N, C-alpha and C positions, 0 to 999 in steps of 0.2 A: 504493500500500500504506500501511497504518497503521504508523507507526514504533513500535518497541518502547518501552515505558514502564513506569514504576512510579508509582503514585499513592497518596499518603498525606496525609491532612489531619486530624490529631487535635484541632485547635483546637475547643474547646467554644464554640458561639455561643449567647449569651443575648440574644434580640431582643425589643424592644418597649418601649413607654413605661413608665417607672417601674422599669426593671430594674436600675438602679444599686444599689437596695436589696439585690439578690441577692449583692452582694460578700461578705457574711458567710458565705454558703454555698459560695463559690468559693475562699476563702482560709482555710487552716487556722488555728485559734486559736494564738496565740503567734508567728506570723510577724512578722518585722521588715520592714515594707513601705517601700520607697523610691518615693515618688510623683514622677513626672517629668511636667512640663508645659511649655507654651510661654510666650507673652507675658503671660499672666495673665487671659485672657478667661474661663477657668473660674471665676475668683473673682468675676467680674461677672455671669455668667449663672446662677449657682446650682449648677453642677455640682460645684464644689469642696466646697461645704457638704454636698451629698448624699453625696459620697465620705467625708468626715470623719465624718459621722453614721453611715454604714453600718459604718465601721471603728472605732467607739468602743471603746476598750480595747486596741487594737493599738498596737504601737510604730511610730510613723510618722516618717519623715524626708522632707522635700520639697526638690525642686530645680527651679526655674523658669528660664525664659530660653532654652529650646531654640528655635533659629531656624526660620523657614519652610523653609529648606534647611539641615538640621542641620549644624553645624560640628563637625568632628572635634575641634578644640581645646576646644570647649565640652563635648563628651562626655567628654574626658579629665578635665576638672574635675569632672564629675558622677561619674566613676569613683572619684576620690579621696574625694568625699563619701560615696559608697556604701560604700567600704571602711571609712571612719572610723565609719560608723554600724552596721557589721556587718550590713548588709541581707542578707536571704535571699530577697527577692522584689522585682522591679521592677514597678511599676504605672504604665503610660503612660496619661495622660489627655489626649486631644487628637486631632488629625488624623494623617495619614500621616507627617508629619515627626517628630512626637513619638514615634510608634510605631517608626519607622525608627531613631531615636536610641536608643530603649530596647533594640532588638534588638542594635545594635552595642555598647551599654553593657553588656549582659548578658555578653558575651564579654570586653570590656575590663576589667571588674572582676576577673576571675579570671586574666587573662593575666599571666604572669611578666614579659614585656616591657612596660614602661610606655609604650612608643611603638609600638603593634602594627600600624600602618597597613599596612606592607609585608607582615607576616605574614598579616594577614587578606585582603589583596588576592590573595595567593598561595593562599588557601584553608586556611591553617594556623591553626585556632582551638583554644582550650583544650578538653580533653576534657570538663571539667565547667564549665558556665556557670550563671548564675542563672536561675531560671524567670521568665517574663514573663506578666503579664496586662495587658489594656488595656480602656479605655473610649473608644469611638470617638465623636468629636463632629463630625467633618467627613468625610463619605464621599468617596472619590476613588481611593485607591491600592490598596485591598484588603490593605494592610499588616497589618491586624489578624489575618489568618489565612494569610499566606504567609511565605516564608523570606528575602525580599529586604529589604535596607536600602540606601538611597541616601544617601551622606554626602559632604559637601564638606570639603576641607582648604584653609583660607585660606593656609597657608604654602606648600603645593604648588600652589595654584591649580588644583585638580582637583575634579571631582565624578564619582564612579563608583559603580556598584552592588556590593554585597557579598551573598553568599548563604550561609546557614548553617542547615541543617535543624534543628539543636538550638535555634536562636533563634526558631522558630515559636512564637507565643504559645500558652500552655496554655488560655487562655480569652479571649473578647472579648465585652464587653457593648456592644450596639448599640441605643441608645435614640434613635429618630428625633426625639423632641422636643428633643434637644440642638441640633438644627440651626436651631431657630426664631430664634436670635439672629444667625445668619450673614447677611452682606450679599450682594448679588447677585453681586459679583465672586467671592467665595468659592464660592458655589453654582455659578455658571457654570464656574469652574475645575474643580470637582469632577466635574461631569457630563462635561466634555470630556476630562478625564484618564481617567475610566473608559471612555469611548467609544473613545479611542485604544488603551487596553489590549486591548480586544476586537479592534479592527482589526489590531493588530500580530500577533495570533495567528491571525486568520481570513483576511486578504487576503494570502495567500502563494502556495503552489502547490497544485493540486488533489490530494486524497488520498482514500483510502477511509475517510473519517471523517464520515459523515452525522450522527451524534449530536453531535459537537463543533460542526459547522457549524450544525446546527439550533438548538442552544443559543445559539451566538454570535448568530445572527440574531434570536432572541427578546430577548436582552439589548440589542442595538442598537435594535430597534424600541421597546423599553421606554424607553430613554434618550431617543430621539427624541420619543416621546409625552409623557413626564413631565418631561423636562428644562426645556422652555419653561414648563410649568405650574408648576414649582418656582420659577422666576423671577417668574412673574406673581402667585402668591398664597401660595407656600410652604405649601400645605395639608398636613395630616397624611398624606393619601394619597400626595401627591407625595413627601414626605420618606421615607415607608416604601419606596416603589418604587425611588427613586434609591439609597437606602442599601443595599438588598439587592442591586440590580443591580451596584453598584460593588464589592461584596464578591465576587459571583460572577464578575465580570470578570477577577479575578486571584487566584483561590484554587487554581489549578493544573488545574482540571477541563477547561476548554475548550482548554487547550494540550496536554493529554495526547495523545501519538501524532501530533502535527502539527508541521510545520516552522514556526518562528516568526521574525519579522522583527526588531523592536526598533531598526531604524536611526533612525527618527524620534526615539526616546527618547535614543539616544546623542548625536545631534546636538543635541537639546534640552538635555541635561545640560551640554554644552559651553557653550551660549549662556547658560544660567542661571549657571554658574560664572563666566563672564567679565563678564556685564552685570547680573546680579541679576534678570532678568526671571522672572516667575512660571513655574513648571514647565509648567503646562497651557498657558500662552500661547506657550511655545516650541513645543509640540506642534502647536497650531492653526496656527502660522506655517509650520512645516516640512512637515506631513503632506500637504496638498493638492499642493504642488509636488513632493514626493517621489513621490506616486502618479502624477502626470502624467508624471514622468520615467521611471517604471518601468511605465507603462501597458501596454506591449506584452508584457512578461513576466508581468504580473499580470492580463492581460485576461480570462482565463477566470473567475477569482474575482471580479474587478471587475464582470463582467457578471452573475454570480449575485447578488452583493451589491446591484447596482442593482435587479434584478427582485424579489428576495426580501425586501429590507429597505425599499427606497424605492418599490417599485411601478412601476419604469421599464418602459415598454411598447415601446421601440424594438426593432424586429425584428432588426437587425444588432448583432453583439457590440460593435464598436468604438464606435458612437454610444451604446449602453447603458452602456458602461464610462465614457465621457467624461461622460455625464449624471450618473452615480453620484458621480463626483469633484466635479462642480459642486454637487450637492446636499449633499455632505459639507461643502464649503467654506461654503456658505450656512448650514448648521446651526451651524457654529462661529461665524459672524458673528452669527447670531440669538441665540446664547448670550452674546454680548458680548465675544468673544475676537478677537484680531487674526489676519488671514490674509495680510497683505502687510506689507512693511517700512515702508511709509508709515503703517501703523496703530500702530506703536510709536515714532514720532517723539516726542522728539528722540534716542532711542537709535539709534545707527548701528552696525551689526554689521560687523566685519571678517572676511571669509571666511578670510583668512590666519590670524587668531588662532583661529578655530573649528577649522580643520584642524590647527593646531599643538596645540591641546588634545586632539583626538582621537588624534593621534600619540603624545603623552605618555602618554595613558591606554591605549595599545595597541589602540585601536579603529580599525583601518585596513582591515578587511574586514567590512563591515556587510551586513545583510540576510539573508534566509532562505537565500540561495545564496552568501553571503560575497562578493558581487560588486560592492558599493558601495565604491569606493576614495576616497581623498582628492580625486582629480581629479573624480570624480562628485559628491562633496559640494559642491565649488565650483559645479558646474552646477546642482545642486538649489537651492542658496541664491540663485544668480543668478535663478532663476525666481520667487523670492518678491518681487522688486523691484516687480512690478506689471504 
């Protein structure tokens, strides 16, 4: 059966080359805009100049330095700056990390508690938050039109997701030409991150959801076709297809009415928090081993995935499922991401530390059936050794 669900996605998407100029039509005159960005690449690739030109005459305050995995402590400093400037709109310019930070920031600015981590983790957000707009420069997370922000606290040594419907961006400008300055590592990370978002919603248990499954398969085939081409020549066509597929992978549509997994992501968050490894690289490291570990319970969907996405022709289900996992692992490797512990040397991951992080975060029953325990996480990570 299809699970009961509600679906709402009011984010206005403005897609295409040159669309940063549309900012003036998206932000009301007189708004006091707080521009949030990361390490400064937008000032080197011309995006910042386009933003400032489009918002000439507006009151602008900027805050840079958002980390690749946004730090809670940095966001609190941004909240102080936003309050001091009396900002009434946050404009995130960057990739998923900057947009995640903006969504958390929008609530932190108006929170009466100046240290709101525990409140937000419990789902207790202010009734009124600042509106958010964003300009996406690195497609991967779909953060530009969903409600989730993933934030790390260096003090707590935790990285966890937060979800607040009110923090969904009101608009998102998606200009594929902004990807032209990205290096292959960033592009590969983005493709694999988007790919795993689809897999975590699709490779679970069978249900009466042919629309969601069909859409998921189209997205996966698109990323398989255009991801390597993005690395080869980063053509305008490749940039467009990857940027749009990454958005659709996590805007809520393919997950409506289906059981979802997210165990790979939770384990990956722990690894990033502990070792600083790129988010997508934790996913490529964990997912093939996790799929092999859960192959018996996921076999029906793995078989469908192999046949409908990869064109696997094995007649029997088990060999088809196994081949699908092998092809997934090979795809991650072709995108330049690690799939074994030896691929991330000299980093050495302690399974005990990863499990301890999951326990502190309350992530002790993972997967679509909540049947992946800390003991099973140990086994899954053991399978990544080689």
